[in-house]
C-alpha positions in Angstrom: 109.3 112.6 113.0 110.4 115.0 115.6 110.7 114.4 119.3 107.8 115.8 121.4 108.3 117.5 124.7 104.7 117.1 125.9 101.5 115.3 125.1 100.0 118.7 124.2 102.6 119.1 121.5 102.2 115.4 120.3 98.4 115.3 120.0 98.1 117.4 116.9 100.6 115.1 115.2 98.6 112.1 116.5 95.4 113.5 114.9 97.2 114.1 111.6 98.0 110.4 111.5 94.2 109.6 111.8 92.6 111.6 109.0 91.0 108.5 107.5 87.5 108.0 108.9 87.7 104.2 108.6 91.0 104.2 110.6 89.4 106.3 113.3 86.4 104.0 113.4 88.7 100.9 113.8 90.5 102.7 116.6 87.1 103.3 118.3 86.0 99.7 117.9 89.3 98.4 119.2 89.0 100.7 122.3 85.5 99.5 122.9 86.8 95.9 122.8 89.5 96.8 125.2 86.9 98.1 127.7 84.8 95.0 127.0 87.7 92.6 127.8 88.4 94.6 131.0 84.8 94.3 132.0 84.8 90.6 131.3 87.9 90.1 133.4 86.4 92.1 136.3 83.0 90.5 136.2 84.3 86.9 135.7 87.3 87.3 138.0 89.3 85.6 135.2 92.4 87.6 134.4 92.9 85.6 131.1 90.4 88.1 129.5 93.1 90.8 130.0 95.2 89.2 127.2 92.5 90.2 124.8 93.0 93.9 125.6 96.3 94.6 123.6 95.2 92.2 120.8 92.0 94.0 120.2 93.3 97.5 120.8 96.4 97.2 118.6 94.8 94.8 116.1 92.0 97.1 115.1 94.3 100.2 115.1 97.0 98.6 113.1 94.6 97.3 110.4 93.4 100.9 110.2 96.8 102.3 109.8 98.3 99.7 107.4 95.2 99.2 105.2 93.3 102.5 105.3 95.6 105.3 106.5 98.7 103.9 104.8 101.1 104.9 107.5 103.0 103.4 110.5 101.2 103.7 113.9 102.7 106.4 116.1 103.0 103.8 118.9 106.1 102.5 117.2 108.0 105.7 118.0 106.0 107.3 120.8 104.3 104.4 122.7 103.1 106.3 125.8 101.9 109.4 124.0 100.2 107.2 121.5 98.4 105.3 124.1 97.2 108.5 125.7 96.2 109.8 122.3 94.1 106.7 121.7 92.0 107.4 124.8 91.7 111.1 124.2 90.6 110.5 120.6 88.2 107.8 121.8 86.6 110.3 124.2 86.5 112.9 121.5 84.9 110.4 119.0 82.4 109.3 121.7 81.4 112.9 122.5 81.2 114.0 118.9 84.1 116.4 119.0 85.7 114.4 116.2 83.6 112.9 113.5 83.1 109.1 113.9 
């Protein structure tokens, strides 16, 4: 795995690590759960809900990678680019640019 000098250079690699449709769907579900936990924390005023965010986000994604994609998540080597990639891919899945 090479070092990336920009997110623009990283994102095609990120997408290549998410070819499996089930993996992408699990990422999408995990991201929805992250947004749900954030909403619960804001609505209830209880910050404990924020603990669910990384558990849901990474939990669904890692199951997708280890069980369906059969690779290691990019977050292990490129955590910030990978986090940005999660949200760009989420938006592209939501808008139909990438098949869900």
